[in-house]
DOMARTOR-486129 format. One record per residue: y, z, x of N, C-alpha, C, O, CB in turn. Coordinates in steps of 0.05 Angstrom, whole numbers, padded with zeros to 5 digits, always signed. Each point is the difference from the previous one (the first is absolute). Last residue first. Glycine has a CB too. Example, Ala and Ser with C-alpha at 12.3 -4.5 7.8 and 13.67 -1.06 7.14 Angstrom:
<sites>
-00045+00142+00257+00024+00001+00016+00022+00014-00015+00022+00004+00010-00035-00047+00014 -00102+00042-00018+00024+00000-00018+00024+00000+00018+00000+00013+00021-00023+00012-00059 
</sites>
This chain:
<sites>
-00122+00099+00070-00015+00018+00018+00018+00019+00015-00009+00016+00016-00025-00051-00011 +00072-00031-00063-00016+00019-00016-00014+00020+00018-00002+00024-00007-00004-00058-00028 +00057-00038+00071+00017+00019-00013-00015+00021-00015+00009+00023-00003+00024-00059-00002 -00079-00034+00051+00016+00015+00019+00017+00022-00014+00002+00022+00011-00001-00062+00019 -00052-00023-00080-00018+00019+00013+00016+00018+00019-00005+00024+00002-00033-00056-00005 +00086-00036-00038-00009+00019-00020-00018+00021+00012+00002+00024-00006+00002-00060-00029 +00023-00037+00088+00021+00020-00003-00007+00021-00021+00007+00023+00003+00027-00057+00010 -00094-00039+00002+00002+00017+00024+00021+00022-00004-00005+00023+00007-00009-00062+00021 +00003-00026-00096-00024+00017+00002+00003+00019+00023-00007+00024-00003-00021-00061-00017 +00097-00026+00011+00000+00019-00022-00024+00019+00001+00003+00025-00003+00021-00058-00026 -00019-00039+00089+00018+00022+00008+00002+00021-00022+00002+00024+00006+00024-00056+00022 -00076-00046-00047-00013+00016+00022+00018+00023+00008-00011+00023+00003-00012-00064+00014 +00058-00020-00079-00022+00016-00012-00014+00018+00021-00006+00023-00006+00000-00060-00028 +00073-00023+00064+00012+00021-00017-00021+00018-00012+00003+00024-00001+00034-00055-00008 -00064-00044+00059+00010+00021+00018+00012+00023-00017-00002+00023+00007+00010-00057+00030 -00037-00042-00086-00022+00012+00015+00009+00024+00017-00012+00022-00002-00011-00067+00002 +00089-00005-00047-00018+00013-00019-00022+00015+00015-00006+00023-00006+00016-00059-00028 +00051-00016+00084+00014+00023-00012-00018+00015-00019+00000+00025+00000+00042-00050+00004 -00074-00055+00034+00001+00022+00020+00014+00024-00012-00009+00023+00005+00010-00057+00032 -00002-00041-00091-00028+00011+00003+00000+00022+00021-00013+00021-00005-00006-00066-00007 +00099-00002+00000-00005+00017-00023-00028+00013+00002-00004+00023-00008+00035-00052-00020 -00008-00034+00093+00016+00024+00004-00004+00020-00024-00001+00024+00004+00035-00051+00022 -00076-00058-00029-00012+00016+00021+00016+00027+00003-00012+00021+00003-00004-00063+00021 +00051-00022-00084-00026+00011-00010-00013+00018+00021-00010+00022-00007+00004-00063-00020 +00085-00005+00051+00006+00021-00020-00026+00013-00010-00001+00024-00003+00043-00048-00010 -00049-00050+00071+00010+00023+00014+00006+00023-00019-00005+00023+00007+00024-00054+00027 -00050-00050-00073-00020+00011+00019+00011+00025+00013-00014+00021-00001-00003-00067+00009 +00073-00003-00067-00021+00014-00014-00020+00012+00019-00010+00022-00006+00016-00054-00032 +00063-00020+00075+00010+00025-00011-00022+00016-00014-00002+00024+00003+00048-00045-00009 -00066-00065+00037+00003+00018+00022+00010+00028-00010-00010+00020+00009+00020-00059+00022 -00018-00031-00094-00026+00007+00010+00002+00021+00022-00015+00020+00001-00002-00065-00013 +00096+00007-00023-00013+00018-00020-00027+00010+00010-00007+00023-00003+00031-00048-00033 +00062+00001+00095-00025-00014-00007-00016+00019-00018-00007+00022+00008+00006-00049+00036 +00106+00017+00009-00017+00011-00020-00024-00019-00005+00002-00024-00002+00037+00047-00019 +00040-00005+00088-00023-00017+00003-00022+00009-00019-00022+00008+00008+00034-00018+00040 +00079+00048-00018+00000-00019-00023-00022-00020+00002+00004-00024-00005+00046+00030+00001 -00027+00072+00062+00002-00028+00010+00000-00021-00022+00001-00023+00006-00024+00039+00035 +00015+00079-00059+00024-00003+00016+00004-00029+00009+00023-00009+00003-00029+00056+00013 -00072-00023-00067+00025+00003-00016+00024-00006+00017+00018-00014-00009-00041+00049-00019 -00060-00036+00071+00001-00021-00020+00025+00001-00016+00013-00021-00005-00063+00021+00003 +00034+00070+00062+00007-00025+00014+00002-00023-00019+00018-00017+00001-00041+00034+00040 -00008+00065-00074+00029+00002+00006+00009-00026+00015+00023-00009-00005-00026+00060+00007 -00088-00044-00020+00015-00002-00025+00030+00001+00005+00015-00015-00013-00054+00036-00012 -00018-00006+00098-00001-00028-00009+00015-00004-00026+00014-00020-00003-00058+00015+00026 +00034+00093+00011+00018-00016+00017+00001-00029-00009+00021-00012-00002-00032+00042+00041 -00050+00027-00082+00027+00006-00007+00020-00016+00016+00020-00010-00011-00035+00055-00003 -00074-00052+00037+00004-00014-00025+00028+00007-00012+00012-00017-00012-00062+00019+00003 +00022+00042+00089+00002-00029+00005+00007-00015-00026+00016-00018+00000-00049+00022+00038 +00012+00088-00041+00027-00005+00009+00005-00030+00005+00021-00010-00006-00021+00056+00027 -00086-00011-00043+00017-00003-00024+00029-00006+00008+00014-00013-00014-00043+00045-00010 -00062-00057+00081+00024+00017+00000+00017-00004-00025+00009-00022-00005-00009+00021+00055 -00079-00049-00024-00008+00026-00010+00023+00020+00000-00003+00022-00009-00042-00031+00027 +00053-00081+00015-00004-00001-00029-00008+00027-00011+00003+00006-00024-00016-00054+00028 +00024+00026+00090+00022+00012-00013-00002-00001-00031+00015+00014-00014+00013-00026+00053 -00094-00030+00019-00001+00029+00002+00023+00013-00017-00005+00020-00013-00015-00024+00059 +00015-00091-00036-00021+00010-00017+00000+00031-00001-00003+00012-00021-00025-00053+00031 +00088-00004+00047+00006-00008-00027-00020+00010-00020+00007+00006-00023+00016-00045+00040 -00037+00048+00076+00019+00020-00010+00007-00006-00029+00004+00019-00016+00014-00013+00062 -00073-00069-00005-00014+00026-00001+00019+00021-00012-00008+00014-00018-00021-00027+00058 +00065-00075-00027-00022+00001-00019-00012+00027-00003-00004+00010-00022-00005-00057+00033 +00106+00010+00011-00018+00018+00015-00024+00006-00018+00002+00019-00016+00037+00001+00044 +00040-00069-00057-00014-00016+00020-00018+00016+00019-00009-00010+00020+00048-00021-00022 +00013+00072-00068-00015-00021-00013-00016-00017+00019-00020-00011-00006+00054+00010-00030 +00030+00077+00049-00028+00003+00006-00018-00022-00012-00024+00001+00003+00032+00048+00000 +00103-00027+00032-00019-00012-00019-00029+00004+00009-00006-00001+00024+00041-00033-00037 +00041+00107+00038-00007-00027+00008-00020-00011-00020-00015+00015-00013+00022-00004+00062 +00035+00073-00063+00015-00008+00024-00007-00028+00010+00015-00012+00014-00014+00059-00002 -00042-00007-00091+00028+00009-00001+00016-00012+00022+00023-00010-00004-00037+00052-00018 -00083-00048+00001+00017-00023-00005+00029+00007-00001+00017-00017-00007-00054-00004-00016 -00034+00084+00042-00002-00009-00028+00019-00023-00006+00009-00003-00023-00022+00049+00010 -00005+00020+00092-00018-00023-00001-00003-00010-00029-00022-00008-00008-00002+00024+00048 +00078+00062-00011+00005-00020+00021-00016-00026-00005+00009-00021+00010+00000+00058+00022 -00017+00038-00093+00028-00006+00003+00004-00024+00019+00015-00019-00006-00004+00067-00002 -00097-00011-00007+00009-00013-00024+00029-00010+00004+00007-00022-00009-00037+00051-00019 -00007+00023+00097-00011-00027-00001+00008-00016-00025+00005-00024+00002-00044+00041+00024 +00070+00074-00021+00011-00017+00021-00012-00028+00001+00015-00020+00001-00006+00061+00025 -00045+00025-00086+00026-00009-00008+00012-00019+00021+00011-00021-00007-00005+00063-00018 -00094-00006+00043+00001-00013-00026+00028-00012-00006+00002-00024-00005-00038+00055-00011 +00013+00018+00098-00023-00018-00004+00000-00014-00027-00016-00018-00005-00009+00048+00035 +00096+00032+00000-00006-00017+00023-00022-00020-00006+00002-00023+00009+00010+00060+00020 +00014+00029-00094+00022-00019+00005-00009-00020+00022+00005-00024-00003+00030+00058-00011 -00093+00037-00005+00001-00019-00022+00021-00021+00004-00005-00024-00005-00010+00061-00026 +00012+00032+00093-00024-00017+00003+00000-00021-00022-00006-00023+00004-00019+00060+00018 +00090+00030-00026+00006-00019+00022-00023-00019+00004+00005-00024+00006+00025+00058+00016 -00037+00039-00081+00013-00023-00012+00007-00021+00021+00002-00024-00006+00016+00053-00031 -00053+00058+00057-00019-00021-00002+00011-00025-00015-00013-00021+00000-00023+00056+00000 +00083+00050+00013+00001-00017+00023-00019-00024-00002+00004-00020+00013+00008+00060+00014 -00007+00032-00093+00021-00020-00002+00001-00019+00023+00010-00023-00002+00016+00056-00025 -00119+00011-00002+00026+00011+00007+00020-00023+00001-00008-00023+00001-00013+00062+00025 -00065-00056-00057-00004+00029+00002+00025+00015+00008+00004+00024-00004-00052-00032+00014 +00027-00091-00066+00008+00013+00025-00003+00030-00002+00001+00012-00021+00032-00049+00029 -00052-00020-00084-00020+00000+00021+00008+00015+00025-00017+00012+00013+00002-00055-00031 +00070+00027-00062-00024+00013-00010-00021+00003+00022-00018+00016-00002+00027-00034-00043 +00074-00028+00060+00006+00029-00006-00025+00015-00008-00003+00024+00005+00049-00037-00019 -00051-00081+00025+00003+00013+00026+00004+00030-00004-00011+00017+00015+00030-00059+00005 -00020-00010-00096-00027+00002+00011+00001+00014+00027-00017+00017+00006+00003-00058-00030 +00095+00022-00016-00013+00021-00014-00028+00004+00010-00010+00023+00002+00037-00032-00042 +00022-00063+00075+00012+00025+00008-00014+00024-00013-00005+00020+00013+00048-00044-00005 -00067-00062-00035-00010+00004+00027+00011+00027+00011-00015+00015+00013+00012-00065-00005 +00036+00021-00090-00027+00010-00003-00013+00005+00027-00016+00018+00004+00012-00043-00047 +00089-00016+00039+00002+00029-00006-00028+00012-00002-00005+00023+00008+00048-00030-00031 -00037-00085+00033+00009+00012+00025+00002+00031-00004-00007+00015+00019+00033-00057-00007 -00050-00012-00087-00021+00002+00020+00008+00013+00026-00015+00015+00012-00004-00055-00032 +00088+00033-00046-00023+00015-00010-00023+00000+00020-00009+00022+00007+00022-00035-00053 +00071-00035+00059+00001+00028+00007-00025+00015-00009-00007+00021+00012+00056-00023-00015 -00031-00091-00018-00011+00004+00027-00001+00030+00007-00018+00008+00016+00036-00053-00003 +00023+00020-00094-00029-00005-00001-00013+00006+00027-00021+00012+00001+00029-00047-00038 +00086+00041+00032-00012+00021-00016-00030-00003-00002-00015+00020+00001+00057-00016-00027 +00009-00072+00069-00001+00025+00015-00013+00023-00014-00015+00015+00011+00056-00030+00011 -00026-00067-00067-00021-00003+00020-00003+00026+00017-00022+00009+00005+00030-00059-00003 +00063+00048-00063-00026-00002-00015-00023-00001+00020-00019+00015-00003+00042-00038-00035 +00066+00021+00072-00008+00027-00010-00027-00001-00014-00015+00019+00002+00064-00008-00007 -00015-00095+00038-00007+00019+00021-00007+00028-00011-00021+00011+00009+00051-00036+00021 +00005-00051-00081-00029+00003+00001-00009+00021+00021-00022+00011-00002+00018-00059-00012 +00095+00023+00001-00009+00011-00026-00030+00003-00001-00010+00015-00016+00049-00037-00005 +00004-00018+00096+00007+00028+00000-00008+00013-00027-00005+00025-00001+00043-00033+00032 -00044-00087-00011-00024+00016+00005+00006+00030-00001-00018+00016-00003+00001-00053+00031 +00081-00036-00034-00009+00012-00025-00025+00017+00003-00008+00014-00018+00028-00053-00006 +00020-00013+00096+00013+00025-00005-00008+00014-00026+00003+00024-00003+00034-00041+00030 -00084-00053+00043+00002+00003-00029+00013+00027-00007-00014+00020-00002-00027-00050-00005 +00035+00007+00097+00002-00027-00011+00002+00000-00031+00014-00017-00011-00040+00001+00050 +00057+00095+00027-00021-00005-00019+00004-00028-00011+00020-00006-00014-00023+00055+00001 +00062-00005+00075-00024-00009+00014-00024-00002-00019-00023-00001+00008+00040+00022+00034 +00081+00012-00051-00006-00029-00004-00024-00010+00017+00001-00021+00011+00048+00015-00021 -00007+00097-00004+00001-00012+00026-00006-00030-00001+00001-00014+00021-00015+00058-00002 +00010+00007-00098+00027+00002+00010+00003-00013+00027+00021-00012+00007-00014+00054-00033 -00093-00034-00011+00015-00020-00014+00029-00001+00009+00012-00021+00003-00042+00027-00042 -00025+00061+00074-00008-00026+00010+00015-00022-00014+00008-00020+00013-00053+00039-00003 +00058+00068-00041+00012-00003+00026-00007-00027+00012+00017-00013+00012-00020+00063-00005 -00036-00028-00089+00029-00004-00003+00014-00004+00027+00017-00017+00003-00018+00044-00045 -00091-00004+00041+00004-00027-00009+00030-00007-00004+00008-00022+00006-00052+00025-00029 +00018+00085+00045-00003-00018+00023+00005-00029-00008+00012-00015+00015-00045+00047+00005 +00032+00031-00090+00023+00004+00018-00001-00018+00024+00021-00011+00008-00018+00058-00024 -00076-00048-00043+00023-00012-00012+00025+00003+00017+00016-00019+00003-00035+00027-00047 -00059+00036+00070-00004-00028+00004+00024-00016-00012+00009-00019+00012-00059+00025-00013 +00049+00087-00012+00004-00006+00028-00002-00030+00005+00016-00012+00015-00034+00057-00002 -00002-00012-00099+00029+00001+00006+00006-00007+00029+00020-00013+00006-00015+00048-00042 -00095-00030+00011+00013-00022-00015+00030+00000+00006+00011-00022+00005-00046+00025-00041 -00017+00067+00070-00005-00024+00015+00014-00024-00014+00010-00018+00014-00054+00036+00002 +00048+00065-00060+00014+00001+00026-00003-00026+00015+00020-00011+00009-00028+00060-00007 -00041-00039-00082+00029-00002-00006+00016+00000+00026+00018-00017+00004-00025+00041-00047 -00085-00011+00050+00005-00027-00010+00030-00004-00005+00011-00021+00007-00057+00018-00027 +00014+00088+00042+00001-00017+00024+00005-00029-00008+00012-00015+00015-00044+00047+00009 +00025+00032-00094+00022+00006+00017+00002-00019+00024+00021-00010+00006-00025+00058-00020 -00070-00053-00044+00024-00010-00014+00024+00005+00018+00018-00018+00003-00037+00028-00048 -00062+00024+00075+00000-00030+00001+00025-00011-00013+00012-00019+00010-00062+00020-00012 +00037+00092+00000+00004-00009+00027+00001-00030+00002+00017-00011+00015-00040+00052+00002 +00001-00002-00100+00028+00005+00007+00007-00009+00028+00021-00012+00005-00021+00050-00035 -00090-00041+00001+00017-00020-00014+00029+00003+00007+00014-00020+00005-00047+00019-00042 -00024+00067+00070-00005-00026+00013+00016-00022-00013+00012-00016+00014-00058+00031-00002 +00051+00070-00052+00011+00002+00028-00003-00028+00013+00019-00010+00012-00031+00059-00009 -00026-00037-00088+00029-00003-00001+00013+00001+00027+00020-00014+00006-00021+00034-00051 -00093-00006+00037+00007-00027-00007+00030-00005+00000+00010-00020+00010-00051+00018-00037 +00009+00092+00043-00002-00019+00023+00005-00029-00008+00012-00014+00016-00045+00046+00003 +00081+00038-00082-00026+00000+00013-00001-00020+00023+00020-00013+00006-00041+00027-00049 +00097+00046-00023-00005-00023+00018-00027+00004+00013-00006+00021+00012+00055-00028-00004 -00009+00073-00066-00016-00020-00013-00006-00025+00017-00017-00016-00007+00037+00032-00035 -00003+00071+00098+00014-00010-00023-00018-00020-00015-00023-00004+00009+00069+00011+00013 -00070+00030+00061+00002+00023-00017+00015-00006-00026+00002+00017-00018-00004+00012+00059 -00007-00092+00030-00025+00002-00014-00002+00026-00017-00019+00003-00016-00003-00029+00052 +00097+00007+00022-00001-00019-00023-00024+00004-00017+00001-00001-00024+00025-00032+00051 -00018+00082+00054+00018+00010-00020+00000-00018-00025+00000+00010-00023+00029+00010+00059 -00078-00048+00037-00013+00025-00011+00018+00011-00022-00010+00009-00020-00012+00000+00064 +00055-00081+00005-00019-00008-00021-00015+00024-00011-00009-00001-00023+00005-00043+00046 +00067+00056+00048+00013-00010-00024-00019-00005-00022+00004+00006-00024+00032-00026+00052 -00039+00059+00067-00017+00008-00023+00013-00009-00026-00002+00014-00021-00015+00025+00047 +00042-00050+00072+00019+00009-00021-00015+00010-00025+00012+00013-00017+00022-00045+00035 -00082-00002+00059+00019+00019+00010+00018+00012-00022+00008+00024+00001-00009-00048+00042 -00069-00042-00063-00011+00020+00019+00019+00022+00007-00007+00024-00001-00021-00060+00019 +00049-00039-00080-00026+00011-00008-00007+00024+00018-00010+00020-00011-00004-00065-00005 +00093-00005+00033+00003+00012-00027-00026+00014-00008+00000+00021-00013+00033-00056+00000 -00034-00014+00093+00017+00024+00003+00003+00014-00027-00001+00025-00001+00026-00048+00038 -00073-00057-00037-00014+00020+00015+00016+00026+00003-00010+00022-00004-00015-00058+00028 +00065-00042-00062-00019+00012-00018-00015+00023+00013-00004+00021-00012-00001-00064-00011 +00064-00007+00077+00015+00014-00021-00019+00014-00019+00004+00024-00006+00031-00059+00009 -00072-00017+00068+00014+00024+00010+00013+00015-00023-00003+00024-00003+00011-00047+00046 -00052-00052-00078-00016+00012+00021+00013+00026+00009-00007+00022-00009-00010-00067+00024 +00056-00013-00080-00025+00009-00011-00019+00012+00021-00021+00010-00006+00026-00045-00028 +00082+00000+00057+00005+00018-00022-00027+00012-00010-00001+00024-00007+00042-00050-00006 -00043-00039+00081+00010+00025+00010+00005+00020-00023-00004+00024+00004+00023-00047+00035 -00048-00066-00062-00019+00014+00016+00009+00028+00008-00014+00020-00003-00003-00064+00019 +00076-00014-00065-00023+00009-00016-00019+00017+00017-00010+00021-00009+00015-00062-00019 +00072+00003+00071+00008+00019-00022-00024+00011-00014-00003+00024-00004+00045-00049-00002 -00057-00042+00070+00007+00025+00013+00008+00021-00021-00007+00023+00002+00021-00047+00039 -00033-00064-00072-00023+00012+00014+00006+00027+00010-00015+00019-00005-00001-00064+00018 +00087-00006-00049-00019+00010-00021-00023+00014+00013-00008+00022-00009+00022-00060-00021 +00047-00004+00087+00012+00023-00013-00018+00012-00021-00002+00025-00002+00047-00045+00010 -00072-00060+00032-00002+00022+00019+00012+00026-00012-00012+00021+00002+00014-00053+00037 +00009-00050-00085-00028+00010-00002-00004+00025+00018-00014+00019-00008-00002-00066-00003 +00098+00002+00017-00002+00014-00025-00028+00011-00005-00003+00023-00010+00038-00054-00008 -00022-00020+00094+00014+00025+00003+00001+00015-00026-00002+00025+00000+00030-00046+00036 -00066-00066-00033-00017+00020+00012+00013+00027+00004-00013+00021+00000-00010-00058+00023 +00072-00039-00054-00017+00012-00021-00019+00021+00011-00007+00019-00014+00011-00061-00011 +00053-00003+00091+00014+00015-00021-00018+00012-00021+00001+00024-00004+00037-00053+00012 -00059-00033+00070-00004+00029+00003+00009+00016-00024-00010+00021-00006+00015-00027+00054 +00009-00089-00041-00029+00005-00001-00005+00030-00001-00017+00010-00015+00008-00053+00040 +00097+00013-00014-00009-00005-00027-00030+00006-00003-00009+00009-00021+00045-00044+00016 +00001+00042+00091+00012+00021-00018-00010-00004-00028-00006+00020-00014+00046-00017+00044 -00063-00069+00032-00016+00024+00003+00010+00023-00017-00015+00016-00010+00003-00030+00057 +00029-00084-00082+00007+00014+00024-00016+00026+00002-00012+00008-00020+00059-00027+00018 -00088-00066-00050+00017+00024-00003+00008+00010+00027-00014-00003+00020-00009+00015-00063 -00041-00085+00024+00026-00008-00011+00019+00023-00004+00021-00004-00012-00044-00033-00009 -00063+00051+00060-00004-00012-00027+00026-00007-00013+00004+00003-00024-00046+00023+00019 +00067+00018+00084-00028+00005-00007-00004-00010-00029+00011+00012-00019-00015+00029+00051 +00081-00056+00056-00008+00002-00028-00030+00005-00003-00016-00009+00017+00054-00021-00029 +00014+00064+00101+00003-00024-00016-00010+00004-00028-00001+00023-00010-00004-00050+00051 +00012+00087+00042-00025-00007-00013+00002-00027-00015-00019-00015-00001+00009+00064-00004 +00084-00008+00051-00020-00007+00020-00026-00010-00014-00015-00016+00012+00035+00050+00019 +00059-00002-00079+00008-00023+00016-00022-00010+00019+00000-00023+00008+00046+00040-00011 -00063+00062-00052+00002-00025-00015+00008-00024+00017-00012-00021-00002+00024+00048-00038 -00019+00070+00065-00020-00019+00009+00002-00027-00014-00011-00020+00010-00018+00057-00001 +00090+00038-00028-00003-00002+00029-00018-00022+00009+00006-00013+00021+00002+00061-00020 +00006-00027-00094+00024-00012+00012-00003-00003+00030+00012-00019+00012+00015+00039-00049 -00103+00018-00005+00009-00024-00015+00024-00013+00013-00002-00023+00009-00014+00044-00050 -00020+00060+00079-00019-00022+00001+00011-00026-00013-00001-00021+00011-00036+00055-00011 +00092+00045+00002-00012-00003+00027-00017-00024+00002+00002-00016+00019+00000+00065-00013 +00036-00026-00091+00021-00007+00020-00012-00006+00027+00008-00020+00013+00024+00049-00038 -00089+00001-00043+00010-00027-00006+00021-00009+00020+00001-00023+00007-00011+00031-00056 -00022+00079+00055-00021-00018+00008+00009-00029-00005-00005-00018+00016-00029+00053-00027 +00090+00034-00017+00001-00003+00029-00022-00019+00010+00004-00015+00019+00014+00062-00015 -00016-00028-00096+00025-00012+00008+00002-00005+00030+00008-00021+00009+00014+00043-00048 -00097+00025+00001-00001-00029-00004+00026-00014+00008-00001-00023+00010-00030+00032-00048 +00033+00086+00047-00021-00013+00017-00003-00030-00005+00001-00015+00020-00024+00059-00019 +00082+00011-00055+00010-00006+00027-00020-00014+00017+00007-00019+00014+00022+00059-00017 -00051-00009-00086+00019-00022-00001+00010-00008+00028+00004-00024+00005+00010+00039-00050 -00075+00057+00033-00013-00023-00013+00019-00024-00002-00009-00022-00003-00019+00054-00022 +00059+00053+00063-00021-00014+00016-00011-00025-00013-00004-00020+00014-00007+00065+00005 +00079+00006-00068+00009-00012+00025-00022-00014+00016+00003-00023+00008+00032+00058-00007 -00040+00018-00086+00000-00029-00001+00007-00013+00026-00006-00024+00004+00019+00028-00051 -00016+00092+00038-00025-00011-00009-00001-00030+00000-00021-00012+00006+00016+00053-00034 +00084+00008+00049-00019+00003+00022-00027-00012-00008-00015-00010+00017+00038+00052-00003 +00045-00041-00079+00007-00018+00022-00020+00002+00023-00008-00021+00011+00056+00026-00023 -00059+00054-00062-00003-00028-00008+00005-00019+00024-00016-00017+00005+00029+00029-00052 -00032+00088+00027+00005-00012+00026-00002-00030-00003-00015-00013+00015-00003+00054+00009 +00010+00007-00102+00015+00020+00015+00007-00010+00028+00021+00007+00011-00045+00029-00037 -00031-00084-00038+00029-00005-00001+00016+00020+00016+00024-00005+00006-00031-00017-00050 -00089+00031+00033+00007-00023+00016+00030-00004+00002+00011-00007+00021-00054-00015-00034 +00004+00088-00045-00002+00008+00028+00010-00023+00018+00014+00005+00020-00053+00025-00030 +00037-00048-00081+00019+00022+00004-00001+00009+00030+00021+00006+00011-00027+00009-00059 -00057-00080+00020+00027-00011+00002+00020+00022+00006+00019-00004+00016-00032-00032-00048 -00077+00061+00015+00003-00014+00026+00028-00011+00004+00011+00001+00022-00059-00012-00024 +00028+00049-00082+00000+00021+00021+00004-00013+00028+00016+00010+00016-00046+00019-00044 +00019-00086-00045+00026+00012+00000+00002+00022+00021+00020+00002+00014-00016-00011-00063 -00087-00033+00037+00019-00019+00011+00028+00013+00001+00014-00002+00021-00040-00036-00040 -00041+00086-00023-00006-00001+00029+00021-00018+00013+00010+00006+00022-00060+00003-00030 +00051-00007-00084+00011+00025+00010-00005+00002+00030+00017+00011+00015-00026+00012-00059 -00029-00094-00003+00028-00004+00005+00014+00025+00010+00019-00002+00015-00019-00034-00051 -00090+00040+00008+00002-00014+00026+00029-00005+00007+00008+00001+00023-00052-00023-00031 +00027+00058-00076-00005+00020+00021+00001-00012+00028+00010+00012+00018-00039+00013-00051 +00038-00083-00041+00023+00019+00001-00004+00021+00021+00019+00008+00014-00011-00016-00063 -00079-00053+00034+00023-00013+00013+00024+00019+00001+00013+00000+00021-00030-00044-00038 -00060+00074-00028-00005-00003+00028+00023-00012+00015+00008+00009+00022-00057-00014-00032 +00054+00009-00084+00002+00027+00012-00004-00001+00030+00014+00012+00015-00031+00008-00058 +00004-00099-00005+00028+00007+00000+00004+00027+00013+00019+00004+00016-00011-00031-00058 -00096-00002+00028+00013-00016+00022+00030+00008+00002+00010+00002+00022-00043-00040-00030 -00017+00075-00062-00008+00012+00026+00013-00015+00023+00009+00013+00019-00053+00001-00039 +00056-00050-00066+00014+00026+00002-00006+00014+00026+00018+00012+00012-00019-00008-00062 -00045-00084+00029+00028-00005+00007+00016+00026+00003+00016+00002+00018-00019-00046-00042 -00102+00046+00044+00017-00006-00022+00029-00003+00008+00008+00010+00021-00039+00015-00050 -00060-00045+00088+00023+00019-00003+00017-00009-00024+00008-00023-00002-00008+00033+00052 
</sites>
């Protein structure tokens, strides 16, 4: 692709982002409430409620252990639900993309726009959660708040791609519940967010196939100030690979869905 073609594609994809933002900001408070309130209540109920009974985990209080996972959770839910339910409604019930395809915007710009939009949203959400965690003084490394948006934006790509793939395969909107139950929920509960998995050999191997697990680990490394170049390179590399593979797969599927 020539640079001029890339610039045109990006400008058209940005139009998709702007459209989504204009709609999103109309109910801004209602839209951000679930993704911010759920981690806050989870942290209060589990972190502050169970910390006195659990004791320390790897030298951390349970609140400190749980904190980076809450930022990851916000990214997962933001990206998946936006690209599953949100995309499906825009595609099936509102016919937004049919209208877009009558303009110079094509299927590549639609998919790129959705990825850019969900990455920006997840990045801002992760940064917002990080600021709250830092204000509560449960981040051993408060400077991690500057890394949370970057990690959140990268993690949003594979999580969003799972949502787009679901949108391309389901036959009706109720089938998203199956995707959540058998893919998203296991990723959420069994990725080291709530308890360490390093001492669980079988589970420790299985979770390596989850892109969410690698995002959780990167956020934990940043939040706990336990940087290791080799570990960072591994988790970041796997997460980028998942983003590339799942992103390409979802692009092919969505292109067929929009054209047919």
